[in-house]
C-alpha positions in Angstrom: 110.9 122.0 91.3 109.2 123.7 94.4 108.4 120.4 96.1 112.2 119.4 95.8 113.1 122.8 97.2 110.8 122.5 100.1 111.9 119.1 100.9 115.6 120.0 101.6 115.0 123.5 102.9 113.2 121.5 105.9 115.4 118.3 105.6 118.7 120.0 105.6 117.9 122.5 108.1 120.4 124.0 110.7 119.8 124.8 114.5 121.4 128.5 114.8 122.8 127.5 118.1 124.8 124.7 117.3 125.7 124.8 113.6 124.2 121.4 113.1 121.8 119.4 111.4 118.2 119.6 113.2 117.1 116.2 111.8 118.8 112.8 112.0 116.0 110.8 110.2 114.1 112.0 106.8 111.1 110.3 105.4 109.7 111.1 102.0 106.7 108.8 100.3 105.8 110.2 97.2 104.2 109.1 93.8 106.3 107.5 90.9 108.2 109.9 88.5 108.1 112.8 90.9 111.5 113.6 90.7 113.0 112.0 94.1 116.2 110.5 92.2 117.2 114.3 91.4 116.4 115.3 94.7 118.3 112.3 96.1 121.3 112.9 94.2 121.5 116.7 94.8 121.6 116.0 98.7 124.2 113.1 98.3 126.3 115.7 96.2 125.7 118.2 99.0 126.7 116.1 101.7 129.8 115.3 99.6 130.9 118.3 99.2 129.2 121.0 101.3 129.9 119.5 105.1 134.0 120.2 105.2 135.1 117.4 106.3 135.1 113.9 104.4 131.7 112.0 104.4 130.7 108.6 104.1 127.6 107.9 102.1 126.0 104.4 101.5 123.0 103.9 99.0 120.6 101.1 98.8 117.3 100.2 97.0 115.3 97.1 97.0 118.1 94.8 96.1 121.9 95.4 95.5 121.5 94.8 91.6 118.9 97.3 91.6 121.1 99.9 93.7 124.2 99.2 91.4 121.8 99.8 88.3 120.3 103.2 89.8 124.0 104.4 91.1 125.5 103.5 87.6 122.7 104.4 85.4 121.6 107.9 87.2 124.0 108.8 89.9 127.3 108.2 88.1 125.8 109.2 84.7 124.4 112.5 85.9 127.5 113.4 87.5 129.8 112.7 84.6 127.7 115.1 82.5 127.7 117.8 85.1 130.1 120.8 86.4 131.4 118.4 89.0 132.8 115.8 86.6 136.3 116.8 87.5 135.7 116.4 91.4 135.7 112.7 91.5 136.8 109.2 90.4 134.5 106.5 90.2 135.6 102.8 90.7 133.2 100.3 89.4 134.9 97.0 90.6 132.0 94.7 91.6 131.2 94.6 95.1 133.5 97.8 95.5 131.7 100.8 93.7 132.2 103.8 94.7 132.3 107.6 93.6 135.2 109.1 95.1 135.6 112.6 95.8 139.0 114.4 95.7 137.9 115.6 99.3 137.8 112.1 100.5 134.2 111.9 100.4 133.0 108.6 99.3 129.4 107.5 97.9 129.0 103.9 97.5 126.3 101.4 97.5 125.2 98.6 99.8 123.0 95.3 99.9 119.7 95.4 101.6 121.0 93.3 104.8 121.8 93.7 108.6 125.6 93.8 107.4 125.4 96.7 105.5 127.4 100.0 106.8 129.4 97.5 109.4 132.7 98.3 110.0 132.6 101.7 109.2 131.2 104.9 110.5 128.4 106.6 108.2 127.2 110.2 107.6 124.4 109.6 105.6 122.5 106.4 105.0 120.0 106.1 102.3 117.0 103.6 102.0 115.7 104.0 98.7 112.4 102.1 97.4 111.5 101.2 101.2 108.5 99.5 100.2 110.7 96.5 99.3 111.7 95.9 102.8 109.7 93.6 105.1 111.4 94.5 108.4 114.0 97.1 109.8 117.3 95.0 109.5 118.9 97.4 107.2 118.0 100.8 109.4 119.4 98.9 112.3 122.4 98.2 110.7 122.9 101.9 109.7 122.2 103.9 112.9 125.2 102.0 115.3 127.6 103.0 112.0 126.2 106.7 112.5 126.1 107.1 116.3 129.7 108.6 116.6 129.1 111.3 113.8 128.3 114.8 114.3 125.8 115.4 111.5 124.5 111.9 110.4 121.2 111.4 108.4 119.2 108.4 107.9 116.8 109.0 104.4 113.9 106.4 103.7 112.5 107.1 100.6 109.6 105.4 98.6 106.2 105.1 96.8 103.2 103.5 99.0 103.8 99.7 99.2 101.9 96.4 99.8 100.7 94.2 102.5 104.5 93.0 102.8 106.0 96.3 103.1 105.8 96.2 106.8 108.9 98.5 107.4 107.5 101.2 105.4 104.1 101.1 106.8 105.3 101.3 110.0 107.4 104.4 109.2 104.7 105.9 107.5 102.0 105.6 110.3 104.8 107.0 112.7 105.5 110.1 110.4 101.8 110.7 110.0 101.4 110.6 113.7 104.4 112.8 114.4 103.3 115.5 112.1 99.5 115.5 113.2 100.9 115.6 116.9 103.3 118.6 116.0 106.3 116.8 117.1 109.2 117.8 114.9 112.4 116.8 117.3 115.0 114.8 115.7 112.9 113.5 112.6 111.0 115.1 109.6 108.5 113.2 107.2 106.9 114.4 104.1 104.2 112.7 102.1 102.1 113.5 99.0 99.2 111.2 98.4 95.3 111.3 97.6 92.7 110.4 100.2 91.4 106.7 99.8 88.0 108.1 98.7 89.2 110.3 96.4 88.1 110.0 92.6 91.2 108.1 91.0 90.0 109.6 87.6 89.4 113.0 88.4 92.6 115.3 87.3 91.9 117.5 90.4 92.7 114.4 92.4 96.1 114.1 90.5 97.0 117.7 90.7 96.5 117.6 94.6 99.2 114.5 95.1 101.5 114.7 91.8 103.8 117.5 92.8 105.7 117.1 89.3 102.6 117.2 87.5 102.8 120.1 85.0 106.6 120.1 85.4 107.7 117.0 84.1 104.9 114.9 83.7 101.6 116.1 81.8 97.9 115.5 82.6 97.9 113.3 79.2 100.3 111.0 80.0 98.6 110.6 83.4 95.4 109.8 81.7 96.8 107.4 79.3 98.3 105.4 82.5 94.9 105.6 84.3 93.3 103.9 81.3 95.8 101.2 80.5 96.9 100.4 84.0 95.3 98.0 86.7 93.3 100.4 89.0 94.9 98.9 92.3 98.5 99.5 90.7 97.5 103.0 89.5 96.4 103.9 93.0 99.8 102.7 94.2 101.9 104.3 91.5 100.5 107.7 90.9 98.3 108.4 94.0 100.6 107.1 96.5 97.7 105.2 98.2 98.4 101.9 100.1 97.0 98.8 98.6 95.5 97.6 101.6 93.9 100.9 102.3 91.9 100.9 99.4 88.9 98.6 98.4 90.4 96.4 95.9 91.1 93.0 97.7 89.4 89.5 98.4 87.7 89.8 94.9 88.1 86.2 94.4 87.8 84.4 97.6 86.0 86.3 100.3 88.2 87.3 103.5 86.0 85.7 105.9 85.7 82.2 103.9 89.7 82.2 103.3 90.4 82.6 107.0 88.0 80.1 108.1 89.8 77.5 106.2 93.3 78.4 108.1 94.3 75.5 110.8 97.8 76.2 112.5 97.8 72.3 113.2 97.0 71.1 110.4 99.7 68.7 108.5 99.5 65.9 105.9 99.2 62.2 106.9 99.8 60.4 103.4 101.7 61.2 100.3 102.2 64.8 98.8 102.9 66.6 95.8 105.1 69.7 95.0 104.6 72.7 92.8 107.1 75.6 92.0 106.1 79.2 90.7 107.8 82.4 90.0 106.5 85.8 90.0 106.2 87.6 86.6 109.5 89.7 87.4 111.2 86.9 88.8 111.7 88.7 92.2 110.5 85.8 94.2 109.8 82.3 93.9 107.8 80.0 96.1 107.4 76.0 96.6 104.3 74.7 97.9 102.9 71.3 99.1 99.5 69.6 99.2 98.0 66.5 100.2 95.6 64.8 102.7 95.4 64.8 106.4 94.5 61.7 108.4 91.0 63.2 108.7 90.5 63.2 105.0 90.6 66.8 104.5 92.9 68.4 102.0 96.1 70.3 103.2 98.3 72.9 101.2 101.0 75.0 102.4 103.8 77.3 101.5 107.2 75.3 102.0 109.2 77.9 101.1 109.0 81.5 99.6 112.5 83.7 98.7 113.6 86.4 96.7 115.1 85.6 93.2 115.1 81.6 91.9 118.6 80.3 91.9 117.7 78.6 95.5 114.9 77.0 93.8 116.8 73.9 92.0 118.7 72.9 95.1 115.8 73.3 97.6 113.4 71.1 95.4 115.9 68.4 95.2 116.3 68.2 98.9 112.1 67.9 99.1 112.1 65.2 96.6 114.9 63.0 98.2 113.3 63.7 101.6 109.4 63.1 100.6 109.6 61.0 97.2 106.5 63.1 96.2 103.6 61.9 93.9 104.5 64.8 91.5 106.6 67.9 91.1 104.6 70.3 89.1 106.1 73.2 87.2 103.7 75.1 84.4 106.0 74.9 81.4 104.3 78.4 80.4 104.6 80.3 82.9 107.7 82.1 84.5 108.8 79.0 86.6 109.2 77.1 83.0 112.7 78.4 82.7 113.5 76.3 85.9 112.6 72.6 84.5 115.8 72.2 82.5 117.6 72.9 85.6 115.5 70.8 87.7 115.6 68.0 85.2 119.4 67.9 85.0 119.4 67.4 88.6 117.6 64.2 88.3 114.1 65.6 89.1 110.9 64.3 87.0 109.0 67.3 86.4 105.0 67.2 86.1 104.0 69.7 83.3 100.2 70.5 83.4 98.7 71.9 80.0 96.8 74.8 79.8 93.7 73.0 80.3 95.1 71.2 83.5 95.9 74.8 84.9 92.3 75.8 84.5 91.0 72.5 86.1 93.8 73.3 89.1 92.3 76.8 89.3 88.5 75.0 89.9 89.8 72.3 92.0 91.2 74.9 94.5 88.2 77.4 94.6 86.1 74.4 94.8 87.9 73.0 97.9 87.9 76.5 99.6 84.2 77.5 99.0 82.1 74.8 97.5 78.5 75.4 96.4 77.2 72.8 99.0 78.7 71.7 102.2 81.8 72.7 104.0 85.3 73.7 102.8 87.2 70.5 102.0 90.8 72.6 102.3 93.0 73.7 105.2 96.1 75.7 105.1 98.8 76.8 107.5 98.7 80.5 107.7 101.5 81.9 105.7 101.7 86.0 105.5 102.6 85.8 101.8 100.2 83.4 101.0 97.3 85.2 102.6 98.4 88.7 100.7 98.5 86.2 97.7 94.8 85.3 98.2 93.6 88.7 99.3 95.3 90.6 95.9 94.3 87.8 93.8 92.4 88.4 90.4 91.4 85.7 87.5 91.9 85.6 83.8 89.8 83.4 81.3 91.4 80.3 80.1 89.4 78.9 77.3 86.1 78.1 79.0 87.6 77.8 82.7 89.9 80.2 84.6 93.3 80.8 86.1 95.2 83.0 88.4 96.2 85.9 86.8 99.9 87.0 88.2 100.6 90.1 85.8 97.2 91.7 86.4 97.2 91.2 90.7 98.6 93.8 92.6 100.7 91.6 94.7 102.9 88.6 94.0 100.6 85.8 93.9 103.3 82.9 93.3 102.6 81.5 96.8 99.0 81.2 96.0 99.5 79.8 92.2 102.3 77.2 93.8 99.4 75.8 96.3 97.1 75.6 93.4 99.5 73.7 91.1 100.4 71.5 94.3 97.1 70.5 95.2 96.1 69.7 91.2 99.6 67.7 91.4 98.2 65.6 94.6 94.8 64.8 93.3 96.1 63.7 89.8 98.9 61.7 90.9 99.0 61.2 94.5 95.4 59.6 95.4 96.6 56.3 97.1 94.7 54.3 99.8 95.0 55.7 103.1 96.8 52.5 104.6 99.5 52.8 101.9 100.6 56.2 103.0 103.7 56.7 105.5 102.8 56.9 108.8 105.4 60.0 109.3 103.5 63.1 109.0 104.6 66.1 106.6 106.4 68.8 108.7 107.1 72.2 106.8 110.8 72.5 108.0 111.1 68.6 106.5 
């Protein structure tokens, strides 16, 4: 497609005086399903075969598992159907996956950690789905491995991210500033996106920012997505707009109201209750705690928030053994419900709220944060993931009540659901006379 040709024409520009690549860094943000996978695969094959010497290429995505799927289902499968199929072999052994070209070049995958690329030189490093990275540890791992190579390039590619996409946001802001200032040394940056004030339902907006429209994407398909998707996610996926740049946040709890409840010195002085919640796609899990402070105000905080779910039972066991909570709450009807068997097998007693209880939990939390009369009765320890969850939260009907809607939210709200359930667990099972409470205060790392 024309946009793909344009990107490679610029990104692979050669200095006529040296015969070397002009750019050491290439940035690209573009709407979903625009064809960046095809563009990227062509670039990697060109690197493997067209540079005269053996080249080392490493591809990464949001997780190693995602990189493996993309590598096997897109890169390997496409090449095996191509005219290049006799020029390489494939090693599929877990942890050592590689396309090994007959000229000695290697196209492999890596995990998205600070150790990626260590111990070997690197010619082309690719950070795909860069929105999933919260820091630059992967880039900092790649760059030293490139320093001795004559024509290294670091590519980062993505669609717009969320509040947690700190790495990509910094790259986008730097790329835009570089383009506006006309600074083209060492790095080039490409972006197809719609202005924040553009009408998201207007086909003219789509045609202005979706370079694959009319080639591999039809207007009818985009219209169907617009009519069925949550607007914030449509903006991010197909208009390449950042969720924190468009007015779709703080719909439930006003930002000023929420920020007023933050207290960096807040701590629990009595019994505690824990709760666990998991994102719908199981990409993240959160453990939260709730209790009451010495001054009588309620307290909630995110104890742990990590990728995946395998870590949860062991961490929960540690917390229960240490703090003997009044309740360990898991909503059996939620994605976290699948962890109940493992938690109970570890000897933990799990409190399972009913659907009615989940509705009550939402009401208790909202009443504590923004009561109809008087001041807020809840304080929380600031946490980036919790702040992002409250900002992006939406609700759903649950009988005559409401509950947090994890599937419709623009961000992962598992930290918010976890603190909500923890508060319900404490108010339901942890109310004791203050003199009976342990004198040792709760601390986040305990």
